[in-house]
mmJSON file of the N, C-alpha and C atoms, coordinates in Angstrom:
{"data_MODEL":{"atom_site":{
"group_PDB":["ATOM","ATOM","ATOM","ATOM","ATOM","ATOM","ATOM","ATOM","ATOM","ATOM","ATOM","ATOM","ATOM","ATOM","ATOM","ATOM","ATOM","ATOM","ATOM","ATOM","ATOM","ATOM","ATOM","ATOM","ATOM","ATOM","ATOM","ATOM","ATOM","ATOM","ATOM","ATOM","ATOM","ATOM","ATOM","ATOM","ATOM","ATOM","ATOM","ATOM","ATOM","ATOM","ATOM","ATOM","ATOM","ATOM","ATOM","ATOM","ATOM","ATOM","ATOM","ATOM","ATOM","ATOM","ATOM","ATOM","ATOM","ATOM","ATOM","ATOM","ATOM","ATOM","ATOM","ATOM","ATOM","ATOM","ATOM","ATOM","ATOM","ATOM","ATOM","ATOM","ATOM","ATOM","ATOM","ATOM","ATOM","ATOM","ATOM","ATOM","ATOM","ATOM","ATOM","ATOM","ATOM","ATOM","ATOM","ATOM","ATOM","ATOM","ATOM","ATOM","ATOM","ATOM","ATOM","ATOM","ATOM","ATOM","ATOM","ATOM","ATOM","ATOM","ATOM","ATOM","ATOM","ATOM","ATOM","ATOM","ATOM","ATOM","ATOM","ATOM","ATOM","ATOM","ATOM","ATOM","ATOM","ATOM","ATOM","ATOM","ATOM","ATOM","ATOM","ATOM","ATOM","ATOM","ATOM","ATOM","ATOM","ATOM","ATOM","ATOM","ATOM","ATOM","ATOM","ATOM","ATOM","ATOM","ATOM","ATOM","ATOM","ATOM","ATOM","ATOM","ATOM","ATOM","ATOM","ATOM","ATOM","ATOM","ATOM","ATOM","ATOM","ATOM","ATOM","ATOM","ATOM","ATOM","ATOM","ATOM","ATOM","ATOM","ATOM","ATOM","ATOM","ATOM","ATOM","ATOM","ATOM","ATOM","ATOM","ATOM","ATOM","ATOM","ATOM","ATOM","ATOM","ATOM","ATOM","ATOM","ATOM","ATOM","ATOM","ATOM","ATOM","ATOM","ATOM","ATOM","ATOM","ATOM","ATOM","ATOM","ATOM","ATOM","ATOM","ATOM","ATOM","ATOM","ATOM","ATOM","ATOM","ATOM","ATOM","ATOM","ATOM","ATOM","ATOM","ATOM","ATOM","ATOM","ATOM","ATOM","ATOM"],
"id":[1,2,3,4,5,6,7,8,9,10,11,12,13,14,15,16,17,18,19,20,21,22,23,24,25,26,27,28,29,30,31,32,33,34,35,36,37,38,39,40,41,42,43,44,45,46,47,48,49,50,51,52,53,54,55,56,57,58,59,60,61,62,63,64,65,66,67,68,69,70,71,72,73,74,75,76,77,78,79,80,81,82,83,84,85,86,87,88,89,90,91,92,93,94,95,96,97,98,99,100,101,102,103,104,105,106,107,108,109,110,111,112,113,114,115,116,117,118,119,120,121,122,123,124,125,126,127,128,129,130,131,132,133,134,135,136,137,138,139,140,141,142,143,144,145,146,147,148,149,150,151,152,153,154,155,156,157,158,159,160,161,162,163,164,165,166,167,168,169,170,171,172,173,174,175,176,177,178,179,180,181,182,183,184,185,186,187,188,189,190,191,192,193,194,195,196,197,198,199,200,201,202,203,204,205,206,207,208,209,210,211,212,213],
"type_symbol":["N","C","C","N","C","C","N","C","C","N","C","C","N","C","C","N","C","C","N","C","C","N","C","C","N","C","C","N","C","C","N","C","C","N","C","C","N","C","C","N","C","C","N","C","C","N","C","C","N","C","C","N","C","C","N","C","C","N","C","C","N","C","C","N","C","C","N","C","C","N","C","C","N","C","C","N","C","C","N","C","C","N","C","C","N","C","C","N","C","C","N","C","C","N","C","C","N","C","C","N","C","C","N","C","C","N","C","C","N","C","C","N","C","C","N","C","C","N","C","C","N","C","C","N","C","C","N","C","C","N","C","C","N","C","C","N","C","C","N","C","C","N","C","C","N","C","C","N","C","C","N","C","C","N","C","C","N","C","C","N","C","C","N","C","C","N","C","C","N","C","C","N","C","C","N","C","C","N","C","C","N","C","C","N","C","C","N","C","C","N","C","C","N","C","C","N","C","C","N","C","C","N","C","C","N","C","C","N","C","C","N","C","C"],
"label_atom_id":["N","CA","C","N","CA","C","N","CA","C","N","CA","C","N","CA","C","N","CA","C","N","CA","C","N","CA","C","N","CA","C","N","CA","C","N","CA","C","N","CA","C","N","CA","C","N","CA","C","N","CA","C","N","CA","C","N","CA","C","N","CA","C","N","CA","C","N","CA","C","N","CA","C","N","CA","C","N","CA","C","N","CA","C","N","CA","C","N","CA","C","N","CA","C","N","CA","C","N","CA","C","N","CA","C","N","CA","C","N","CA","C","N","CA","C","N","CA","C","N","CA","C","N","CA","C","N","CA","C","N","CA","C","N","CA","C","N","CA","C","N","CA","C","N","CA","C","N","CA","C","N","CA","C","N","CA","C","N","CA","C","N","CA","C","N","CA","C","N","CA","C","N","CA","C","N","CA","C","N","CA","C","N","CA","C","N","CA","C","N","CA","C","N","CA","C","N","CA","C","N","CA","C","N","CA","C","N","CA","C","N","CA","C","N","CA","C","N","CA","C","N","CA","C","N","CA","C","N","CA","C","N","CA","C","N","CA","C","N","CA","C","N","CA","C","N","CA","C"],
"label_alt_id":[null,null,null,null,null,null,null,null,null,null,null,null,null,null,null,null,null,null,null,null,null,null,null,null,null,null,null,null,null,null,null,null,null,null,null,null,null,null,null,null,null,null,null,null,null,null,null,null,null,null,null,null,null,null,null,null,null,null,null,null,null,null,null,null,null,null,null,null,null,null,null,null,null,null,null,null,null,null,null,null,null,null,null,null,null,null,null,null,null,null,null,null,null,null,null,null,null,null,null,null,null,null,null,null,null,null,null,null,null,null,null,null,null,null,null,null,null,null,null,null,null,null,null,null,null,null,null,null,null,null,null,null,null,null,null,null,null,null,null,null,null,null,null,null,null,null,null,null,null,null,null,null,null,null,null,null,null,null,null,null,null,null,null,null,null,null,null,null,null,null,null,null,null,null,null,null,null,null,null,null,null,null,null,null,null,null,null,null,null,null,null,null,null,null,null,null,null,null,null,null,null,null,null,null,null,null,null,null,null,null,null,null,null],
"label_comp_id":["ASP","ASP","ASP","LEU","LEU","LEU","PHE","PHE","PHE","LYS","LYS","LYS","SER","SER","SER","ILE","ILE","ILE","GLN","GLN","GLN","THR","THR","THR","GLU","GLU","GLU","CYS","CYS","CYS","PHE","PHE","PHE","TRP","TRP","TRP","ILE","ILE","ILE","GLY","GLY","GLY","LEU","LEU","LEU","ARG","ARG","ARG","ASN","ASN","ASN","SER","SER","SER","THR","THR","THR","GLY","GLY","GLY","SER","SER","SER","GLY","GLY","GLY","TRP","TRP","TRP","ILE","ILE","ILE","TRP","TRP","TRP","GLU","GLU","GLU","ASP","ASP","ASP","GLY","GLY","GLY","SER","SER","SER","ILE","ILE","ILE","PHE","PHE","PHE","ASN","ASN","ASN","GLY","GLY","GLY","THR","THR","THR","LYS","LYS","LYS","VAL","VAL","VAL","LEU","LEU","LEU","LEU","LEU","LEU","ASN","ASN","ASN","SER","SER","SER","PRO","PRO","PRO","VAL","VAL","VAL","GLN","GLN","GLN","HIS","HIS","HIS","CYS","CYS","CYS","ALA","ALA","ALA","VAL","VAL","VAL","LEU","LEU","LEU","MET","MET","MET","LYS","LYS","LYS","ASP","ASP","ASP","HIS","HIS","HIS","PHE","PHE","PHE","GLN","GLN","GLN","ALA","ALA","ALA","SER","SER","SER","SER","SER","SER","CYS","CYS","CYS","GLU","GLU","GLU","VAL","VAL","VAL","PRO","PRO","PRO","PHE","PHE","PHE","PRO","PRO","PRO","TRP","TRP","TRP","ILE","ILE","ILE","CYS","CYS","CYS","GLU","GLU","GLU","LYS","LYS","LYS","SER","SER","SER","LEU","LEU","LEU","ARG","ARG","ARG"],
"label_asym_id":["A","A","A","A","A","A","A","A","A","A","A","A","A","A","A","A","A","A","A","A","A","A","A","A","A","A","A","A","A","A","A","A","A","A","A","A","A","A","A","A","A","A","A","A","A","A","A","A","A","A","A","A","A","A","A","A","A","A","A","A","A","A","A","A","A","A","A","A","A","A","A","A","A","A","A","A","A","A","A","A","A","A","A","A","A","A","A","A","A","A","A","A","A","A","A","A","A","A","A","A","A","A","A","A","A","A","A","A","A","A","A","A","A","A","A","A","A","A","A","A","A","A","A","A","A","A","A","A","A","A","A","A","A","A","A","A","A","A","A","A","A","A","A","A","A","A","A","A","A","A","A","A","A","A","A","A","A","A","A","A","A","A","A","A","A","A","A","A","A","A","A","A","A","A","A","A","A","A","A","A","A","A","A","A","A","A","A","A","A","A","A","A","A","A","A","A","A","A","A","A","A","A","A","A","A","A","A","A","A","A","A","A","A"],
"label_entity_id":["1","1","1","1","1","1","1","1","1","1","1","1","1","1","1","1","1","1","1","1","1","1","1","1","1","1","1","1","1","1","1","1","1","1","1","1","1","1","1","1","1","1","1","1","1","1","1","1","1","1","1","1","1","1","1","1","1","1","1","1","1","1","1","1","1","1","1","1","1","1","1","1","1","1","1","1","1","1","1","1","1","1","1","1","1","1","1","1","1","1","1","1","1","1","1","1","1","1","1","1","1","1","1","1","1","1","1","1","1","1","1","1","1","1","1","1","1","1","1","1","1","1","1","1","1","1","1","1","1","1","1","1","1","1","1","1","1","1","1","1","1","1","1","1","1","1","1","1","1","1","1","1","1","1","1","1","1","1","1","1","1","1","1","1","1","1","1","1","1","1","1","1","1","1","1","1","1","1","1","1","1","1","1","1","1","1","1","1","1","1","1","1","1","1","1","1","1","1","1","1","1","1","1","1","1","1","1","1","1","1","1","1","1"],
"label_seq_id":[1,1,1,2,2,2,3,3,3,4,4,4,5,5,5,6,6,6,7,7,7,8,8,8,9,9,9,10,10,10,11,11,11,12,12,12,13,13,13,14,14,14,15,15,15,16,16,16,17,17,17,18,18,18,19,19,19,20,20,20,21,21,21,22,22,22,23,23,23,24,24,24,25,25,25,26,26,26,27,27,27,28,28,28,29,29,29,30,30,30,31,31,31,32,32,32,33,33,33,34,34,34,35,35,35,36,36,36,37,37,37,38,38,38,39,39,39,40,40,40,41,41,41,42,42,42,43,43,43,44,44,44,45,45,45,46,46,46,47,47,47,48,48,48,49,49,49,50,50,50,51,51,51,52,52,52,53,53,53,54,54,54,55,55,55,56,56,56,57,57,57,58,58,58,59,59,59,60,60,60,61,61,61,62,62,62,63,63,63,64,64,64,65,65,65,66,66,66,67,67,67,68,68,68,69,69,69,70,70,70,71,71,71],
"pdbx_PDB_ins_code":[null,null,null,null,null,null,null,null,null,null,null,null,null,null,null,null,null,null,null,null,null,null,null,null,null,null,null,null,null,null,null,null,null,null,null,null,null,null,null,null,null,null,null,null,null,null,null,null,null,null,null,null,null,null,null,null,null,null,null,null,null,null,null,null,null,null,null,null,null,null,null,null,null,null,null,null,null,null,null,null,null,null,null,null,null,null,null,null,null,null,null,null,null,null,null,null,null,null,null,null,null,null,null,null,null,null,null,null,null,null,null,null,null,null,null,null,null,null,null,null,null,null,null,null,null,null,null,null,null,null,null,null,null,null,null,null,null,null,null,null,null,null,null,null,null,null,null,null,null,null,null,null,null,null,null,null,null,null,null,null,null,null,null,null,null,null,null,null,null,null,null,null,null,null,null,null,null,null,null,null,null,null,null,null,null,null,null,null,null,null,null,null,null,null,null,null,null,null,null,null,null,null,null,null,null,null,null,null,null,null,null,null,null],
"Cartn_x":[-1.012,-2.216,-2.909,-2.108,-2.691,-3.523,-2.958,-3.691,-4.985,-4.927,-6.107,-7.2,-6.854,-7.863,-8.648,-8.175,-8.877,-9.936,-11.183,-12.273,-12.975,-12.237,-12.804,-12.352,-13.225,-12.935,-11.543,-10.869,-9.532,-8.554,-7.318,-6.27,-4.974,-4.224,-2.852,-2.037,-1.085,-0.296,1.209,1.616,3.042,3.757,3.066,3.629,3.567,4.71,4.797,5.435,5.043,5.618,6.805,7.992,9.218,9.688,9.961,10.417,11.676,11.618,12.767,12.887,12.282,12.391,11.098,10.023,8.735,8.147,7.308,6.642,7.585,7.735,8.602,7.858,8.237,7.68,8.347,7.754,8.299,9.716,10.066,11.417,12.437,12.001,12.889,12.977,12.34,12.383,11.44,11.799,11.039,9.813,8.679,7.417,7.467,7.342,7.375,6.044,4.976,3.677,2.784,1.532,0.484,0.549,0.042,0.015,-0.819,-0.37,-1.118,-1.873,-3.2,-4.017,-3.823,-3.527,-3.185,-4.122,-4.742,-5.666,-5.062,-4.039,-3.512,-2.022,-1.244,0.186,0.503,-0.482,-0.237,-0.526,-0.875,-1.151,0.137,0.773,2.069,2.032,0.86,0.723,-0.274,-0.203,-1.116,-1.979,-3.218,-4.137,-4.603,-4.971,-5.619,-7.097,-7.714,-9.13,-9.815,-10.348,-10.966,-10.017,-10.004,-9.176,-8.07,-7.772,-6.712,-6.002,-4.847,-4.089,-4.43,-4.757,-5.155,-4.261,-3.735,-2.956,-3.896,-3.384,-4.176,-3.266,-3.861,-3.107,-2.673,-1.483,-0.956,-1.644,-2.415,-3.064,-4.432,-4.971,-6.284,-6.152,-7.005,-6.851,-7.456,-6.892,-7.34,-6.656,-7.272,-6.58,-5.399,-4.435,-3.21,-3.226,-2.575,-2.161,-0.65,-0.038,1.407,2.059,3.376,4.178,4.942,4.996,5.675,6.574,7.794,8.731,8.337,8.556,8.307,9.472,9.205,10.267,10.604],
"Cartn_y":[-12.459,-13.196,-12.575,-12.075,-11.429,-10.227,-9.368,-8.189,-8.567,-9.606,-10.006,-10.594,-11.059,-11.628,-10.552,-9.314,-8.203,-7.68,-7.785,-7.451,-6.151,-5.074,-3.794,-2.717,-1.834,-0.617,-0.546,0.574,0.809,1.193,0.732,1.062,1.353,2.362,2.549,1.392,0.907,-0.25,0.022,1.271,1.599,1.194,1.256,0.859,2.047,2.396,3.545,3.14,3.841,3.629,4.57,4.006,4.786,4.791,5.964,6.079,5.231,4.339,3.494,2.23,2.185,1.006,0.209,0.746,0.072,0.282,-0.631,-0.523,-0.954,-0.087,-0.397,-0.119,-0.88,-0.684,0.508,1.022,2.164,1.92,0.664,0.37,0.258,0.474,0.44,-0.896,-1.929,-3.236,-3.253,-4.059,-4.134,-5.012,-4.558,-5.302,-6.404,-7.645,-8.79,-9.528,-8.808,-9.453,-9.284,-9.34,-9.223,-7.882,-7.83,-6.594,-5.523,-4.281,-3.131,-2.53,-2.444,-1.89,-0.382,0.136,1.535,2.173,3.318,4.03,5.295,5.833,7.133,7.218,7.925,8.057,8.913,9.604,10.415,9.649,8.387,7.565,6.865,7.356,6.843,6.062,5.888,5.103,3.978,2.938,1.807,1.644,1.248,0.931,-0.509,-1.105,-2.401,-2.131,-2.66,-2.429,-3.789,-4.248,-5.567,-6.686,-7.16,-8.318,-8.004,-6.724,-6.378,-5.087,-4.855,-3.63,-2.655,-1.426,-0.392,0.823,1.365,2.598,3.745,4.726,5.877,7.081,8.244,9.452,9.365,9.824,9.748,10.725,11.659,12.669,12.237,11.114,10.659,10.171,10.643,10.321,8.972,7.868,6.541,6.169,5.283,4.796,3.916,3.732,2.987,1.599,0.658,-0.614,-0.508,-0.594,-0.394,-1.273,-1.325,-2.04,-0.983,-1.144,-0.159,-0.893,-0.412,-1.0,-0.651,-1.601,-1.321,-0.521,0.404,1.236,0.777],
"Cartn_z":[2.423,2.776,3.989,4.962,6.137,5.712,4.86,4.417,3.71,2.896,2.137,3.017,4.219,5.112,5.849,5.813,6.462,5.495,5.854,4.938,5.336,5.502,5.901,4.948,4.529,3.764,3.134,3.308,2.743,3.843,3.714,4.663,3.924,4.406,3.938,4.487,3.706,4.137,4.125,3.897,3.903,2.64,1.506,0.223,-0.726,-1.333,-2.244,-3.563,-4.618,-5.931,-6.085,-6.121,-6.229,-7.68,-8.222,-9.596,-9.803,-10.75,-11.065,-10.244,-9.064,-8.198,-8.102,-8.603,-8.481,-7.091,-6.653,-5.361,-4.255,-3.235,-2.096,-0.79,0.258,1.59,2.252,3.314,4.053,4.56,4.839,5.324,4.19,2.953,1.799,1.091,1.637,0.985,-0.223,-1.213,-2.462,-2.271,-2.794,-2.749,-3.804,-3.37,-4.289,-4.3,-4.043,-3.92,-5.122,-4.853,-5.848,-6.562,-7.755,-8.536,-7.834,-7.923,-7.41,-8.582,-8.475,-9.551,-9.604,-10.788,-10.965,-11.979,-11.605,-12.496,-13.079,-12.434,-12.815,-12.479,-13.299,-13.006,-11.778,-11.19,-9.992,-8.705,-8.809,-7.638,-7.212,-6.154,-5.736,-4.434,-3.835,-2.612,-2.866,-2.042,-2.204,-0.963,-1.192,-0.103,-0.259,0.863,0.85,0.725,-0.318,-0.576,-0.656,0.48,0.64,0.261,-0.987,-1.342,-2.346,-2.561,-3.51,-3.102,-3.718,-3.503,-4.612,-4.244,-5.192,-5.01,-6.116,-6.035,-5.707,-4.979,-4.569,-4.43,-4.454,-4.143,-2.685,-2.38,-1.011,-0.062,-0.579,0.255,0.804,0.327,0.792,2.235,3.162,4.593,5.012,4.537,4.962,6.276,7.091,8.286,7.871,8.782,8.513,9.11,8.415,8.993,9.004,10.173,10.215,11.279,11.193,12.169,12.955,14.264,15.099,16.094,16.219,17.18,18.6,19.506,20.924,21.47,22.367,22.944,24.338],
"occupancy":[1.0,1.0,1.0,1.0,1.0,1.0,1.0,1.0,1.0,1.0,1.0,1.0,1.0,1.0,1.0,1.0,1.0,1.0,1.0,1.0,1.0,1.0,1.0,1.0,1.0,1.0,1.0,1.0,1.0,1.0,1.0,1.0,1.0,1.0,1.0,1.0,1.0,1.0,1.0,1.0,1.0,1.0,1.0,1.0,1.0,1.0,1.0,1.0,1.0,1.0,1.0,1.0,1.0,1.0,1.0,1.0,1.0,1.0,1.0,1.0,1.0,1.0,1.0,1.0,1.0,1.0,1.0,1.0,1.0,1.0,1.0,1.0,1.0,1.0,1.0,1.0,1.0,1.0,1.0,1.0,1.0,1.0,1.0,1.0,1.0,1.0,1.0,1.0,1.0,1.0,1.0,1.0,1.0,1.0,1.0,1.0,1.0,1.0,1.0,1.0,1.0,1.0,1.0,1.0,1.0,1.0,1.0,1.0,1.0,1.0,1.0,1.0,1.0,1.0,1.0,1.0,1.0,1.0,1.0,1.0,1.0,1.0,1.0,1.0,1.0,1.0,1.0,1.0,1.0,1.0,1.0,1.0,1.0,1.0,1.0,1.0,1.0,1.0,1.0,1.0,1.0,1.0,1.0,1.0,1.0,1.0,1.0,1.0,1.0,1.0,1.0,1.0,1.0,1.0,1.0,1.0,1.0,1.0,1.0,1.0,1.0,1.0,1.0,1.0,1.0,1.0,1.0,1.0,1.0,1.0,1.0,1.0,1.0,1.0,1.0,1.0,1.0,1.0,1.0,1.0,1.0,1.0,1.0,1.0,1.0,1.0,1.0,1.0,1.0,1.0,1.0,1.0,1.0,1.0,1.0,1.0,1.0,1.0,1.0,1.0,1.0,1.0,1.0,1.0,1.0,1.0,1.0,1.0,1.0,1.0,1.0,1.0,1.0],
"B_iso_or_equiv":[0.0,0.0,0.0,0.0,0.0,0.0,0.0,0.0,0.0,0.0,0.0,0.0,0.0,0.0,0.0,0.0,0.0,0.0,0.0,0.0,0.0,0.0,0.0,0.0,0.0,0.0,0.0,0.0,0.0,0.0,0.0,0.0,0.0,0.0,0.0,0.0,0.0,0.0,0.0,0.0,0.0,0.0,0.0,0.0,0.0,0.0,0.0,0.0,0.0,0.0,0.0,0.0,0.0,0.0,0.0,0.0,0.0,0.0,0.0,0.0,0.0,0.0,0.0,0.0,0.0,0.0,0.0,0.0,0.0,0.0,0.0,0.0,0.0,0.0,0.0,0.0,0.0,0.0,0.0,0.0,0.0,0.0,0.0,0.0,0.0,0.0,0.0,0.0,0.0,0.0,0.0,0.0,0.0,0.0,0.0,0.0,0.0,0.0,0.0,0.0,0.0,0.0,0.0,0.0,0.0,0.0,0.0,0.0,0.0,0.0,0.0,0.0,0.0,0.0,0.0,0.0,0.0,0.0,0.0,0.0,0.0,0.0,0.0,0.0,0.0,0.0,0.0,0.0,0.0,0.0,0.0,0.0,0.0,0.0,0.0,0.0,0.0,0.0,0.0,0.0,0.0,0.0,0.0,0.0,0.0,0.0,0.0,0.0,0.0,0.0,0.0,0.0,0.0,0.0,0.0,0.0,0.0,0.0,0.0,0.0,0.0,0.0,0.0,0.0,0.0,0.0,0.0,0.0,0.0,0.0,0.0,0.0,0.0,0.0,0.0,0.0,0.0,0.0,0.0,0.0,0.0,0.0,0.0,0.0,0.0,0.0,0.0,0.0,0.0,0.0,0.0,0.0,0.0,0.0,0.0,0.0,0.0,0.0,0.0,0.0,0.0,0.0,0.0,0.0,0.0,0.0,0.0,0.0,0.0,0.0,0.0,0.0,0.0],
"pdbx_formal_charge":[null,null,null,null,null,null,null,null,null,null,null,null,null,null,null,null,null,null,null,null,null,null,null,null,null,null,null,null,null,null,null,null,null,null,null,null,null,null,null,null,null,null,null,null,null,null,null,null,null,null,null,null,null,null,null,null,null,null,null,null,null,null,null,null,null,null,null,null,null,null,null,null,null,null,null,null,null,null,null,null,null,null,null,null,null,null,null,null,null,null,null,null,null,null,null,null,null,null,null,null,null,null,null,null,null,null,null,null,null,null,null,null,null,null,null,null,null,null,null,null,null,null,null,null,null,null,null,null,null,null,null,null,null,null,null,null,null,null,null,null,null,null,null,null,null,null,null,null,null,null,null,null,null,null,null,null,null,null,null,null,null,null,null,null,null,null,null,null,null,null,null,null,null,null,null,null,null,null,null,null,null,null,null,null,null,null,null,null,null,null,null,null,null,null,null,null,null,null,null,null,null,null,null,null,null,null,null,null,null,null,null,null,null],
"auth_seq_id":[1,1,1,2,2,2,3,3,3,4,4,4,5,5,5,6,6,6,7,7,7,8,8,8,9,9,9,10,10,10,11,11,11,12,12,12,13,13,13,14,14,14,15,15,15,16,16,16,17,17,17,18,18,18,19,19,19,20,20,20,21,21,21,22,22,22,23,23,23,24,24,24,25,25,25,26,26,26,27,27,27,28,28,28,29,29,29,30,30,30,31,31,31,32,32,32,33,33,33,34,34,34,35,35,35,36,36,36,37,37,37,38,38,38,39,39,39,40,40,40,41,41,41,42,42,42,43,43,43,44,44,44,45,45,45,46,46,46,47,47,47,48,48,48,49,49,49,50,50,50,51,51,51,52,52,52,53,53,53,54,54,54,55,55,55,56,56,56,57,57,57,58,58,58,59,59,59,60,60,60,61,61,61,62,62,62,63,63,63,64,64,64,65,65,65,66,66,66,67,67,67,68,68,68,69,69,69,70,70,70,71,71,71],
"auth_comp_id":["ASP","ASP","ASP","LEU","LEU","LEU","PHE","PHE","PHE","LYS","LYS","LYS","SER","SER","SER","ILE","ILE","ILE","GLN","GLN","GLN","THR","THR","THR","GLU","GLU","GLU","CYS","CYS","CYS","PHE","PHE","PHE","TRP","TRP","TRP","ILE","ILE","ILE","GLY","GLY","GLY","LEU","LEU","LEU","ARG","ARG","ARG","ASN","ASN","ASN","SER","SER","SER","THR","THR","THR","GLY","GLY","GLY","SER","SER","SER","GLY","GLY","GLY","TRP","TRP","TRP","ILE","ILE","ILE","TRP","TRP","TRP","GLU","GLU","GLU","ASP","ASP","ASP","GLY","GLY","GLY","SER","SER","SER","ILE","ILE","ILE","PHE","PHE","PHE","ASN","ASN","ASN","GLY","GLY","GLY","THR","THR","THR","LYS","LYS","LYS","VAL","VAL","VAL","LEU","LEU","LEU","LEU","LEU","LEU","ASN","ASN","ASN","SER","SER","SER","PRO","PRO","PRO","VAL","VAL","VAL","GLN","GLN","GLN","HIS","HIS","HIS","CYS","CYS","CYS","ALA","ALA","ALA","VAL","VAL","VAL","LEU","LEU","LEU","MET","MET","MET","LYS","LYS","LYS","ASP","ASP","ASP","HIS","HIS","HIS","PHE","PHE","PHE","GLN","GLN","GLN","ALA","ALA","ALA","SER","SER","SER","SER","SER","SER","CYS","CYS","CYS","GLU","GLU","GLU","VAL","VAL","VAL","PRO","PRO","PRO","PHE","PHE","PHE","PRO","PRO","PRO","TRP","TRP","TRP","ILE","ILE","ILE","CYS","CYS","CYS","GLU","GLU","GLU","LYS","LYS","LYS","SER","SER","SER","LEU","LEU","LEU","ARG","ARG","ARG"],
"auth_asym_id":["A","A","A","A","A","A","A","A","A","A","A","A","A","A","A","A","A","A","A","A","A","A","A","A","A","A","A","A","A","A","A","A","A","A","A","A","A","A","A","A","A","A","A","A","A","A","A","A","A","A","A","A","A","A","A","A","A","A","A","A","A","A","A","A","A","A","A","A","A","A","A","A","A","A","A","A","A","A","A","A","A","A","A","A","A","A","A","A","A","A","A","A","A","A","A","A","A","A","A","A","A","A","A","A","A","A","A","A","A","A","A","A","A","A","A","A","A","A","A","A","A","A","A","A","A","A","A","A","A","A","A","A","A","A","A","A","A","A","A","A","A","A","A","A","A","A","A","A","A","A","A","A","A","A","A","A","A","A","A","A","A","A","A","A","A","A","A","A","A","A","A","A","A","A","A","A","A","A","A","A","A","A","A","A","A","A","A","A","A","A","A","A","A","A","A","A","A","A","A","A","A","A","A","A","A","A","A","A","A","A","A","A","A"],
"auth_atom_id":["N","CA","C","N","CA","C","N","CA","C","N","CA","C","N","CA","C","N","CA","C","N","CA","C","N","CA","C","N","CA","C","N","CA","C","N","CA","C","N","CA","C","N","CA","C","N","CA","C","N","CA","C","N","CA","C","N","CA","C","N","CA","C","N","CA","C","N","CA","C","N","CA","C","N","CA","C","N","CA","C","N","CA","C","N","CA","C","N","CA","C","N","CA","C","N","CA","C","N","CA","C","N","CA","C","N","CA","C","N","CA","C","N","CA","C","N","CA","C","N","CA","C","N","CA","C","N","CA","C","N","CA","C","N","CA","C","N","CA","C","N","CA","C","N","CA","C","N","CA","C","N","CA","C","N","CA","C","N","CA","C","N","CA","C","N","CA","C","N","CA","C","N","CA","C","N","CA","C","N","CA","C","N","CA","C","N","CA","C","N","CA","C","N","CA","C","N","CA","C","N","CA","C","N","CA","C","N","CA","C","N","CA","C","N","CA","C","N","CA","C","N","CA","C","N","CA","C","N","CA","C","N","CA","C","N","CA","C","N","CA","C","N","CA","C","N","CA","C"],
"pdbx_PDB_model_num":[1,1,1,1,1,1,1,1,1,1,1,1,1,1,1,1,1,1,1,1,1,1,1,1,1,1,1,1,1,1,1,1,1,1,1,1,1,1,1,1,1,1,1,1,1,1,1,1,1,1,1,1,1,1,1,1,1,1,1,1,1,1,1,1,1,1,1,1,1,1,1,1,1,1,1,1,1,1,1,1,1,1,1,1,1,1,1,1,1,1,1,1,1,1,1,1,1,1,1,1,1,1,1,1,1,1,1,1,1,1,1,1,1,1,1,1,1,1,1,1,1,1,1,1,1,1,1,1,1,1,1,1,1,1,1,1,1,1,1,1,1,1,1,1,1,1,1,1,1,1,1,1,1,1,1,1,1,1,1,1,1,1,1,1,1,1,1,1,1,1,1,1,1,1,1,1,1,1,1,1,1,1,1,1,1,1,1,1,1,1,1,1,1,1,1,1,1,1,1,1,1,1,1,1,1,1,1,1,1,1,1,1,1]
}}}
């Protein structure tokens, strides 16, 4: 719901399509959320695109939304 409330362009969200495991977060946890719209079998990363998750090539230089540990 937090991601969907952000109404700006596209952002990487740390979600990848892993062969055999489906969509997983960068920390290895399984994505149990909304469907990721997929246009091509070479799209292995997901972006937040206004109100939905869209698969994208991992090489596209979108800005990131991420979580970072404090040091």
